Rosetta silent file (secondary structure, phi, psi, omega in degrees, C-alpha in Angstrom):
SEQUENCE: XXXXXXXXXXXXXXXXXXXXXXXXXXXXXXXXXXXXXXXXXXXXXXXXXXXXXXXXXXXXXXXXXXXXXXXXXXXXXXXXXXXXXXXXXXXXXXXXXXXXXXXXXXXXXXXXXXXXXXXXXXXXXXXXXXXXXXXXXXXXXXXXXXXXXXXXXXXXXXXXXXXXXXXXXXXXXXXXXXXXXXXXXXXXXXXXXXXXXXXXXXXXXXXXXXXXXXXXXXXXXXXXXXXXXXXXXXXXXXXXX
SCORE:     score description
SCORE:     0.000 S_00000001
   1 L     0.000  128.004 -174.396  -19.248   -5.482   -3.042 S_00000001
   2 L   -86.504  143.584  173.605  -20.468   -2.143   -1.642 S_00000001
   3 L   -82.106  157.601  179.040  -23.582   -0.331   -2.781 S_00000001
   4 L  -126.767  164.312  175.701  -23.501    3.359   -3.690 S_00000001
   5 L  -130.254   77.304 -176.062  -25.823    6.350   -3.554 S_00000001
   6 L   -91.618  144.998  179.249  -24.664    8.448   -6.495 S_00000001
   7 L   -57.794  -32.892  175.441  -26.704   11.475   -7.710 S_00000001
   8 L   -77.069  106.121 -173.465  -27.051    9.917  -11.175 S_00000001
   9 H   -65.216  -29.283  177.191  -29.782    7.421  -10.424 S_00000001
  10 H   -66.443  -44.071  176.870  -29.069    5.393  -13.586 S_00000001
  11 H   -62.923  -45.606  178.973  -25.450    4.859  -12.525 S_00000001
  12 H   -58.924  -42.514 -179.025  -26.489    4.002   -8.965 S_00000001
  13 H   -62.798  -47.936  178.336  -29.069    1.538  -10.284 S_00000001
  14 H   -63.834  -43.431  179.178  -26.585   -0.197  -12.595 S_00000001
  15 H   -62.541  -52.919 -174.466  -23.853   -0.289   -9.957 S_00000001
  16 H   -66.404  -35.277  173.741  -26.098   -1.596   -7.192 S_00000001
  17 H   -61.253  -47.893  175.699  -27.727   -4.201   -9.445 S_00000001
  18 H   -58.842  -48.526 -174.698  -24.271   -5.481  -10.333 S_00000001
  19 H   -64.890  -42.723  179.157  -23.109   -5.376   -6.693 S_00000001
  20 H   -65.342  -38.652  176.784  -26.151   -7.230   -5.306 S_00000001
  21 H   -65.276  -43.039  179.067  -25.827   -9.910   -7.979 S_00000001
  22 H   -65.465  -38.072  179.749  -22.122  -10.320   -7.230 S_00000001
  23 H   -63.758  -28.954  177.342  -22.833  -10.474   -3.500 S_00000001
  24 L   -76.939   -8.088 -179.855  -25.173  -13.397   -4.131 S_00000001
  25 L    89.996    7.534 -177.271  -22.290  -15.315   -5.745 S_00000001
  26 L   -91.862   75.397 -168.644  -23.762  -15.127   -9.256 S_00000001
  27 H   -67.812  -41.868 -178.549  -20.511  -14.106  -10.850 S_00000001
  28 H   -64.193  -43.001  176.353  -21.323  -14.765  -14.502 S_00000001
  29 H   -66.411  -37.374  178.356  -24.576  -12.813  -14.368 S_00000001
  30 H   -63.236  -38.983 -179.327  -22.837  -10.082  -12.364 S_00000001
  31 H   -65.078  -33.802  173.906  -20.171   -9.758  -15.023 S_00000001
  32 H   -64.735  -41.610 -179.893  -22.840   -9.129  -17.666 S_00000001
  33 H   -69.401  -36.550  176.815  -24.313   -6.395  -15.513 S_00000001
  34 H   -62.898  -39.635  177.241  -20.860   -4.937  -14.904 S_00000001
  35 H   -59.926  -39.565  179.007  -20.318   -4.749  -18.642 S_00000001
  36 H   -65.596  -38.194  178.363  -23.532   -2.706  -18.947 S_00000001
  37 H   -62.816  -45.378 -179.956  -22.321   -0.335  -16.250 S_00000001
  38 H   -63.808  -45.502 -178.897  -19.013    0.228  -18.029 S_00000001
  39 H   -64.592  -37.913  179.576  -20.715    0.718  -21.428 S_00000001
  40 H   -66.087  -41.874 -178.649  -23.212    3.162  -19.920 S_00000001
  41 H   -63.069  -31.800  178.841  -20.428    5.213  -18.244 S_00000001
  42 H   -67.150  -18.050 -178.888  -18.685    5.472  -21.638 S_00000001
  43 L   -86.806   -6.384 -176.454  -21.703    7.337  -23.033 S_00000001
  44 L   -80.630  161.927  177.411  -21.341   10.128  -20.442 S_00000001
  45 L   -68.899  166.536  176.744  -19.641   13.463  -21.033 S_00000001
  46 H   -59.074  -40.943 -177.991  -16.068   14.010  -19.945 S_00000001
  47 H   -68.977  -39.479  177.866  -17.244   16.093  -16.998 S_00000001
  48 H   -65.050  -40.544  178.260  -19.755   13.428  -15.910 S_00000001
  49 H   -59.274  -47.236  179.379  -17.039   10.760  -16.112 S_00000001
  50 H   -54.910  -48.648 -177.853  -14.762   12.946  -14.020 S_00000001
  51 H   -62.293  -40.195 -178.251  -17.459   13.472  -11.340 S_00000001
  52 H   -68.621  -43.562  178.707  -18.188    9.763  -11.128 S_00000001
  53 H   -62.726  -44.756  177.149  -14.522    8.797  -10.805 S_00000001
  54 H   -55.971  -45.330  178.805  -14.039   11.455   -8.171 S_00000001
  55 H   -59.952  -48.220 -178.461  -16.996   10.092   -6.243 S_00000001
  56 H   -60.462  -45.411 -174.536  -15.750    6.542   -6.400 S_00000001
  57 H   -70.426  -37.841  176.914  -12.224    7.397   -5.326 S_00000001
  58 H   -62.820  -45.218  178.477  -13.425    9.677   -2.529 S_00000001
  59 H   -60.051  -37.345 -178.153  -15.729    6.912   -1.232 S_00000001
  60 H   -85.852  -53.408 -168.910  -12.900    4.394   -1.252 S_00000001
  61 H   -90.825  -21.308  179.919   -9.711    6.282   -0.474 S_00000001
  62 H  -102.004  -39.327 -177.798  -10.984    9.201    1.594 S_00000001
  63 L  -103.647  -22.440 -179.381  -14.042    7.686    3.389 S_00000001
  64 L    72.663   21.372 -175.313  -13.359    3.968    3.207 S_00000001
  65 L   -91.851  -10.682  171.436  -16.978    3.148    2.304 S_00000001
  66 L  -116.069  129.489 -172.896  -15.998    1.111   -0.804 S_00000001
  67 L   -77.473  -49.761 -176.534  -13.759   -1.862   -0.118 S_00000001
  68 L  -157.921  172.246  177.283  -12.330   -2.458   -3.622 S_00000001
  69 L  -120.820  138.705  176.285  -12.844   -2.120   -7.339 S_00000001
  70 L   -79.289  157.966 -173.625  -13.047   -4.951   -9.869 S_00000001
  71 H   -53.077  -45.767  179.647  -10.724   -4.919  -12.887 S_00000001
  72 H   -64.595  -29.088  176.544  -13.278   -3.716  -15.449 S_00000001
  73 H   -69.156  -42.382  178.632  -14.265   -0.771  -13.232 S_00000001
  74 H   -65.274  -52.457 -173.463  -10.594    0.218  -12.860 S_00000001
  75 H   -73.624  -37.031 -172.554   -9.618   -0.258  -16.484 S_00000001
  76 H   -92.778  -28.578 -175.053  -12.887    0.914  -18.127 S_00000001
  77 H  -113.373  -49.332 -170.019  -14.081    3.705  -15.823 S_00000001
  78 H   -82.825  -53.671 -173.107  -11.439    4.953  -13.404 S_00000001
  79 H   -55.908  -46.477 -179.998   -8.062    4.798  -15.181 S_00000001
  80 H   -50.613  -38.928 -178.774   -8.954    6.857  -18.283 S_00000001
  81 H   -77.348  -45.438 -173.928   -9.853    9.743  -16.023 S_00000001
  82 H   -71.650  -40.450 -177.751   -7.080    9.381  -13.449 S_00000001
  83 H   -59.878  -41.552  177.868   -4.260    8.856  -15.929 S_00000001
  84 H   -61.492  -41.337  179.281   -5.083   12.155  -17.633 S_00000001
  85 H   -67.383  -37.329  175.751   -5.074   13.921  -14.302 S_00000001
  86 H   -61.551  -42.166  177.830   -1.740   12.281  -13.382 S_00000001
  87 H   -58.918  -30.129  178.501   -0.252   13.495  -16.626 S_00000001
  88 L   -93.010    8.552  172.886   -1.230   16.989  -15.563 S_00000001
  89 L    60.600   46.196 -177.411    0.363   16.363  -12.098 S_00000001
  90 L   -98.579  140.227  171.799   -2.908   16.870  -10.223 S_00000001
  91 L  -105.323  147.706   11.327   -3.608   15.833   -6.660 S_00000001
  92 L   -92.518   15.910 -176.077   -5.108   13.770   -5.178 S_00000001
  93 H   -62.136  -32.765  179.146   -4.994   11.734   -8.417 S_00000001
  94 H   -64.072  -40.862  175.471   -1.270   11.095   -8.072 S_00000001
  95 H   -70.719  -44.856 -176.676   -1.992    9.423   -4.688 S_00000001
  96 H   -57.654  -43.847 -177.093   -5.166    7.700   -5.899 S_00000001
  97 H   -63.989  -32.760  174.867   -3.438    5.975   -8.792 S_00000001
  98 H   -70.290  -40.643  179.261   -0.924    4.531   -6.360 S_00000001
  99 H   -67.744  -18.896  175.483   -3.694    3.451   -4.020 S_00000001
 100 L   -65.562  -21.277  179.513   -5.395    1.536   -6.787 S_00000001
 101 L    51.539   60.964 -169.739   -2.627   -1.076   -6.504 S_00000001
 102 H   -59.091  -31.878  178.792   -2.796   -1.742  -10.193 S_00000001
 103 H   -62.058  -29.566 -175.314   -0.591   -4.884  -10.183 S_00000001
 104 H   -91.698  -18.502 -173.289   -3.169   -6.618   -8.000 S_00000001
 105 H  -119.718   -0.422 -176.052   -6.380   -5.503   -9.668 S_00000001
 106 L  -137.435  167.586  168.905   -5.538   -5.202  -13.396 S_00000001
 107 L   -83.123  105.916 -171.306   -3.813   -6.888  -16.283 S_00000001
 108 H   -59.271  -24.867 -179.281   -0.527   -5.048  -16.006 S_00000001
 109 H   -67.296  -19.030 -179.287    0.184   -5.599  -19.715 S_00000001
 110 H   -85.315   -8.065 -167.711   -2.710   -3.280  -20.534 S_00000001
 111 L  -120.816  117.676  175.093   -1.364   -0.310  -18.586 S_00000001
 112 L   -73.847  147.361  176.629    1.504    1.912  -19.682 S_00000001
 113 L    64.291   23.781 -177.441    3.689    3.343  -16.900 S_00000001
 114 H   -65.053  -30.844  176.908    2.309    0.892  -14.359 S_00000001
 115 H   -61.360  -43.606  179.234    5.704    0.691  -12.643 S_00000001
 116 H   -66.979  -42.425 -178.332    5.654    4.446  -12.060 S_00000001
 117 H   -63.966  -20.879 -177.811    2.043    4.407  -10.942 S_00000001
 118 L  -108.658   16.095 -166.705    2.932    1.823   -8.290 S_00000001
 119 L  -111.393  167.761  171.255    6.225    3.288   -7.136 S_00000001
 120 H   -60.521  -35.810 -177.545    7.770    5.377   -4.417 S_00000001
 121 H   -54.309  -44.402 -175.835    8.518    8.018   -7.078 S_00000001
 122 H   -69.853  -31.397  178.972    4.857    8.866   -7.639 S_00000001
 123 H   -72.733  -41.844  175.687    4.235    9.195   -3.911 S_00000001
 124 H   -57.867  -44.665  177.362    7.245   11.492   -3.564 S_00000001
 125 H   -64.283  -38.294  176.367    5.930   13.561   -6.417 S_00000001
 126 H   -61.282  -40.075  178.555    2.479   13.622   -4.868 S_00000001
 127 H   -68.890  -32.211  176.115    4.096   14.932   -1.641 S_00000001
 128 H   -69.755  -39.597  179.932    5.903   17.606   -3.597 S_00000001
 129 H   -70.566  -38.333 -179.130    2.713   18.762   -5.303 S_00000001
 130 L  -139.106   81.997  179.731    0.700   18.778   -2.106 S_00000001
 131 L   -59.859  -20.115 -179.555    2.876   18.641    1.043 S_00000001
 132 L   -81.116   -9.421 -174.898   -0.253   19.018    3.196 S_00000001
 133 L   -78.778   99.949 -174.329   -1.773   15.731    2.058 S_00000001
 134 H   -68.171  -27.552  179.529   -1.110   13.535    5.151 S_00000001
 135 H   -66.293  -32.171  173.307   -2.446   10.406    3.480 S_00000001
 136 H   -66.570  -40.449  178.137    0.474   10.497    1.022 S_00000001
 137 H   -59.924  -47.017 -178.366    2.852   10.874    3.985 S_00000001
 138 H   -63.211  -36.870  176.031    1.316    7.864    5.666 S_00000001
 139 H   -65.755  -40.117  176.939    1.645    5.806    2.475 S_00000001
 140 H   -63.211  -44.538  178.612    5.304    6.703    2.205 S_00000001
 141 H   -60.512  -44.806  177.232    5.901    5.718    5.852 S_00000001
 142 H   -58.785  -41.323 -178.766    4.116    2.420    5.243 S_00000001
 143 H   -66.555  -41.891  179.012    6.243    1.795    2.180 S_00000001
 144 H   -69.424  -40.990  179.259    9.505    2.471    4.049 S_00000001
 145 H   -70.034  -32.243  170.751    8.532    0.423    7.073 S_00000001
 146 H   -62.290  -35.188  175.917    7.544   -2.423    4.761 S_00000001
 147 H   -63.473  -41.066  175.725   10.992   -2.173    3.272 S_00000001
 148 H   -63.298  -42.614  179.338   12.561   -2.627    6.761 S_00000001
 149 H   -66.360  -45.162 -176.545   10.310   -5.594    7.390 S_00000001
 150 H   -62.311  -42.136 -178.416   11.023   -7.194    3.960 S_00000001
 151 H   -62.225  -24.597 -174.359   14.780   -6.812    4.463 S_00000001
 152 H  -109.402   -3.804 -168.543   14.627   -8.673    7.755 S_00000001
 153 L   -72.540   -5.053  170.764   11.936  -11.252    7.334 S_00000001
 154 L   -97.470    3.123  176.017   14.398  -14.082    6.653 S_00000001
 155 L   -69.073  146.494   17.514   16.232  -13.559    9.895 S_00000001
 156 L   -87.984    2.490 -177.108   17.836  -15.253   11.764 S_00000001
 157 L   -73.790  -47.578 -179.992   19.304  -16.793    8.608 S_00000001
 158 L  -168.338  168.636  173.871   20.089  -13.708    6.551 S_00000001
 159 L  -112.564  166.063 -173.357   18.852  -10.238    5.474 S_00000001
 160 L  -110.065   -3.030  178.174   17.835   -9.072    2.052 S_00000001
 161 L  -131.081  155.549 -175.887   19.110   -5.477    2.041 S_00000001
 162 L   -91.209  178.270 -171.888   22.588   -4.077    2.768 S_00000001
 163 H   -66.876  -35.896  178.503   23.612   -1.618    5.452 S_00000001
 164 H   -63.397  -43.693  177.508   23.466    1.376    3.114 S_00000001
 165 H   -62.903  -39.384  177.300   19.907    0.534    2.038 S_00000001
 166 H   -59.209  -50.388 -178.291   18.926    0.141    5.705 S_00000001
 167 H   -60.893  -39.549 -179.653   20.292    3.594    6.572 S_00000001
 168 H   -63.234  -41.175  177.945   18.498    5.179    3.625 S_00000001
 169 H   -61.522  -46.770  178.778   15.192    3.732    4.802 S_00000001
 170 H   -60.680  -41.671  178.748   15.725    4.923    8.353 S_00000001
 171 H   -62.434  -40.137  177.615   16.668    8.401    7.133 S_00000001
 172 H   -63.605  -47.099  179.707   13.517    8.647    4.991 S_00000001
 173 H   -62.542  -48.465 -178.693   11.279    7.559    7.859 S_00000001
 174 H   -60.694  -38.090  179.691   12.950    9.887   10.325 S_00000001
 175 H   -62.196  -46.271 -177.696   12.696   12.831    7.925 S_00000001
 176 H   -66.850  -41.030  179.278    8.931   12.369    7.502 S_00000001
 177 H   -62.741  -40.783  177.576    8.331   11.882   11.221 S_00000001
 178 H   -65.137  -39.714 -176.737   10.219   15.076   12.054 S_00000001
 179 H   -73.936  -35.638 -173.281    8.370   17.043    9.383 S_00000001
 180 H  -120.489   28.174 -171.441    4.896   15.734   10.092 S_00000001
 181 L   -45.984  -45.115 -172.719    5.181   14.692   13.736 S_00000001
 182 L   -81.471   -5.191 -172.950    1.862   16.054   14.949 S_00000001
 183 L  -120.794   -2.152 -175.245   -0.216   14.663   12.071 S_00000001
 184 L   -79.893  134.655  177.363    1.053   11.107   11.533 S_00000001
 185 L   -70.384  142.952  176.327   -1.356    8.283   12.164 S_00000001
 186 L    54.428   40.734 -175.494   -0.223    5.627   14.661 S_00000001
 187 H   -60.436  -43.462 -178.942    2.915    7.580   15.438 S_00000001
 188 H   -58.015  -45.136 -179.914    3.554    5.645   18.658 S_00000001
 189 H   -66.260  -37.190  177.949    3.351    2.320   16.915 S_00000001
 190 H   -66.278  -43.642 -178.776    5.686    3.519   14.118 S_00000001
 191 H   -64.891  -35.115  176.244    8.241    4.773   16.651 S_00000001
 192 H   -66.975  -40.869  178.817    8.140    1.397   18.428 S_00000001
 193 H   -65.600  -40.234  176.382    8.702   -0.373   15.129 S_00000001
 194 H   -58.621  -47.846  179.110   11.585    1.958   14.297 S_00000001
 195 H   -59.265  -40.794  179.212   13.228    1.186   17.643 S_00000001
 196 H   -64.460  -52.715 -177.331   12.796   -2.542   17.030 S_00000001
 197 H   -65.797  -34.124  178.217   14.219   -2.544   13.512 S_00000001
 198 H   -63.706  -43.833  175.295   17.040   -0.212   14.453 S_00000001
 199 H   -67.461  -38.710 -178.097   18.153   -2.582   17.175 S_00000001
 200 H   -65.368  -49.383  178.955   17.624   -5.616   14.974 S_00000001
 201 H   -65.367  -39.460  176.522   19.703   -4.349   12.059 S_00000001
 202 H   -61.177  -40.669  177.703   22.462   -2.993   14.356 S_00000001
 203 H   -61.543  -44.284 -176.901   22.620   -6.408   15.987 S_00000001
 204 H   -64.676  -45.929 -178.667   22.922   -8.176   12.631 S_00000001
 205 H   -69.395  -31.826  176.264   25.694   -5.865   11.339 S_00000001
 206 H   -69.932  -42.187  174.483   27.552   -6.141   14.650 S_00000001
 207 H   -56.261  -45.642 -178.747   27.263   -9.918   14.459 S_00000001
 208 H   -67.405  -36.715 -176.684   28.654   -9.961   10.934 S_00000001
 209 H   -71.502  -25.982  178.636   31.523   -7.654   11.859 S_00000001
 210 H   -76.478  -19.758  174.624   32.638   -9.860   14.723 S_00000001
 211 L    52.700   39.420  177.293   33.020  -12.771   12.329 S_00000001
 212 L   -83.571  153.817 -177.978   32.462  -15.356   15.007 S_00000001
 213 L   -85.888   51.297  176.205   31.852  -18.979   14.183 S_00000001
 214 L  -136.387  161.653  178.713   28.349  -19.016   15.662 S_00000001
 215 L   -77.873  165.022  178.935   24.883  -18.515   14.316 S_00000001
 216 H   -66.380  -32.933  174.980   23.015  -15.270   14.672 S_00000001
 217 H   -57.838  -46.848  178.133   20.591  -17.058   16.941 S_00000001
 218 H   -65.222  -42.184 -178.501   23.426  -17.963   19.318 S_00000001
 219 H   -61.934  -43.181  178.722   24.840  -14.469   19.094 S_00000001
 220 H   -60.397  -41.128  177.935   21.462  -13.019   20.045 S_00000001
 221 H   -63.153  -45.972  179.696   21.171  -15.356   23.016 S_00000001
 222 H   -62.043  -32.235 -178.541   24.695  -14.465   24.157 S_00000001
 223 L   -99.702   14.461  175.373   23.893  -10.768   23.874 S_00000001
 224 L    57.034   42.755  174.821   20.481  -11.022   25.534 S_00000001
 225 L   -91.459  116.816 -171.358   18.521  -10.038   22.443 S_00000001
 226 L  -100.042   47.912  174.888   14.900  -10.988   23.038 S_00000001
 227 L   -67.388  151.551 -171.157   13.510  -11.030   19.508 S_00000001
 228 H   -59.823  -38.569 -178.520   10.458  -13.226   19.263 S_00000001
 229 H   -72.860  -22.021  173.998   12.107  -15.829   17.040 S_00000001
 230 H   -69.939  -47.919 -178.759   15.036  -16.126   19.503 S_00000001
 231 H   -67.140  -38.358  179.129   12.723  -16.876   22.417 S_00000001
 232 H   -63.469  -43.492 -179.546   10.580  -19.221   20.278 S_00000001
 233 H   -59.627  -51.534 -176.255   13.632  -21.166   19.164 S_00000001
 234 H   -72.758  -29.640  172.624   15.046  -21.760   22.601 S_00000001
 235 H   -64.897  -43.383  178.001   11.640  -22.444   24.096 S_00000001
 236 H   -67.612  -34.677  177.470   11.075  -25.119   21.428 S_00000001
 237 H   -63.800  -44.320 -179.883   14.575  -26.446   21.991 S_00000001
 238 H   -64.335  -37.140 -178.521   14.008  -26.869   25.717 S_00000001
 239 H   -71.253  -20.545 -179.132   10.744  -28.709   25.091 S_00000001
 240 H   -92.934   -7.594 -179.193   12.476  -31.175   22.761 S_00000001
 241 L  -107.328    0.000    0.000   15.212  -32.060   25.283 S_00000001
């Protein structure tokens, strides 16, 4: 749990006391101190709450100096402020609420619209509101590349998405790369991954279209496709014979 240096010394003291206690592994005592922090923040004015939430989100999502937020901090301090800003379609709150990853840090039953807050749609809207925000673009690229990975991670047995869905993902990735080419983080790595997945999916669909009575592994070997799991399979097979 990271310490903070916030201008309101009372908030900093409560936060850091909680963080240090949690870091010592004294979870029950830490939770009592966390409750005091949340209760104290609730006594602040709307403007003070806004400033504190802005500070926390900037420290985490813009600077990376806070690793994560515990559930009571998200639900009791951050969400009430961010949700209102999202309803007014304000940036960077549209991106921030996605970055909170609410399904993993909150009780999803407590949060209305959690599906939207965790979706591609909110990132697309964030990009529409502020096309210059490259962090939103990088999150969209990550989402689409994760989709390509997810669709193929059961290969060589089968894939989880169809050809149309594959093409949609590639089109979305290529559109963003063309539009933001000079500003994208890890562009070379992304282009290498695109090349890999493009070849992988084309190979699978070609294999299926040929309708041969062999496995995809065998087809890859016959067609000199050197995917890691192909090499691993035949290396293991040789060692067993």
